[in-house]
Structure formats: C-alpha cells, structure tokens
N, C-alpha and C positions, 0 to 999 in steps of 0.2 A: 248767394246772389241769384235773383230771378233773371231769366234770359228771354230775349225776344225769340219767339218760335214760329211766328206766322205773320203774314201781312194781308191786308185786304184793300183792294182797289175798287172804288165804286164807279159805276158806269151808267150813263143814260141809255146806252144801246149795247146790250151784251154781245151781240154778233159782231158789231163793229170793233168793240174792245178786244174780243177774242182774236179777230183777224190781226189787229194791230200788234198785240203782244206776242202772238205766235210768229208773225212775219218779221218783226223787228228784232226780237230777242231769242227766237227759237224755242219758246216755252212750250211744254206739252200741256194741253188743256183738256180737262175732263168735265163734261157737262153733267151735273148731278140732276136728279129728277125733281118733280114738283114737291115731293115730301121734304126736300132740303132747300126749298125756296128758289129752285133753279140756279143754285150756286154753281160757280165754275171753279174747280180746283186748278190751281196754276203750279205746275212743277217747274222750278227753276234749276233743280238739281236731281240727279238720279236717286231713286229710292230703293230701299231693300224690301223684303217681304213684309216688314212691319209698316210700310208706306212712309217711313221717315227717311230724310236725306242721308245718303251714305257719306258724303263729304262733310268733314268736321267744320262747323261754323256756318254751313249753308242752311237756308230756310226756304220753305215753299209757302204758298199763299193761296189767295182766291180772288175772284172777280165777282162782284155782285151788283144788283141794281142799286143805284144811288137812292138812298132813303135814310130816314132818321134811324139811329143817331149817326151812322157813318156816311158823311157827305164828302169827305176827303180821305186820302190814303191813311190807313190806320195800322199800327203795329199791335200785335198780340203778345202778351208776356205770360209765360208759364209761372204759376204760383202754386205753392204747396196747399194753401187753404184759401179758396176764393172769398169766403165770408170774412175772414181776417184781413185779406187784402182790401176788400171794399171798406171795411172799418178804418183801415189805415189811410186810404184815399180820403175819406170824409174828414178824418182827424187832421189831415194836412192841407186842407183848403180845396180839395176836389169834391166831386159828387157823383153819385150813381146816375148813369145816363140810361141804361137798360138793364133791368134785373136779370139775374142769372137764369140760364135755360140749359137744358140738357141737349147735347148734340149727339144724336145716335147713341152708341155704346162707348163713344170715345172720351167724352169729357163734359165739363160744365163751362159755359161762356157767359161773361157779363161785360158790359161796356161802361166805362167810367170817363169822366172828364177830369183832366188834371187841373192844377191851379191856374193854368193859362187858357183853359177852355178846349184843349185838344182832346179828341176822343182816343182812348186806348182800350184794347180788348184785354180781359183777364181770362186766363185758361187754367182749369184744374183738370188733370187727367183723372178718369175714373179707374178704379182698380180693375186689373185684367182678370177675367173669369177663368 
C-alpha cells in the first residue's frame, strides 16, 4: 500500500504564509534557496538525522508559491515506481499534470490529476549512494 509522505501548501505570499503556519501551529520552517524554487520546508514533527519524522505516522511538507499545477493543498504519495504509477493514473481516468523531475539527490516527483481533477504528487525515492 502506497503511503502519504508529504503535503504542499501553495501561497500567494510566502512570508505571510510562513508567519501564519509558524505562529498558529508552531511549525519549524526552513527556507530553501533559489535552486529549489524558494521552497519552504515545513516540519510538523521532529526529524532524525535522515530528515524523516521520528513519530510514526507523522508527515512533514512544504509551502510554495501558488502556481500550476498546485493551486490548492496537495498530498504526495510515495510509490515504488513513478512511471508505473503514472501509467496506472492514466489507465484509471486520471492524467499527468506535470512530468517527473529530479529533486536534488532525494527522489523523483511528478504531479497527476485524479479522476476528480484533484492534484496529487507522486514521489519515488532515489537509491542511497
């Protein structure tokens, strides 16, 4: 069973969104550089050395500028094979919204729309070196 591993919250104003989520929920926010599209990592749970949540069932996410294809909060699901997952999405009434891209040395990410038009991220971990 593939699991939800990440969320993304789009924002018109990153600074305003950062202030909101840190003030209201106490999230730890880490501004990434321009090479990562000024993405903001949002920690909702303590992480270990591997940067993964220590608490079972907890997930962390990110805040990004509102743009296509993510215009509303989106979940990201970890899959074993991203190409196979995209094939299944298409075979079951969904479609590819943004082709897969490499994210640093961490993994591959693609965005799909489900049968109802909701955007979901698909994530495939890259092998550790």
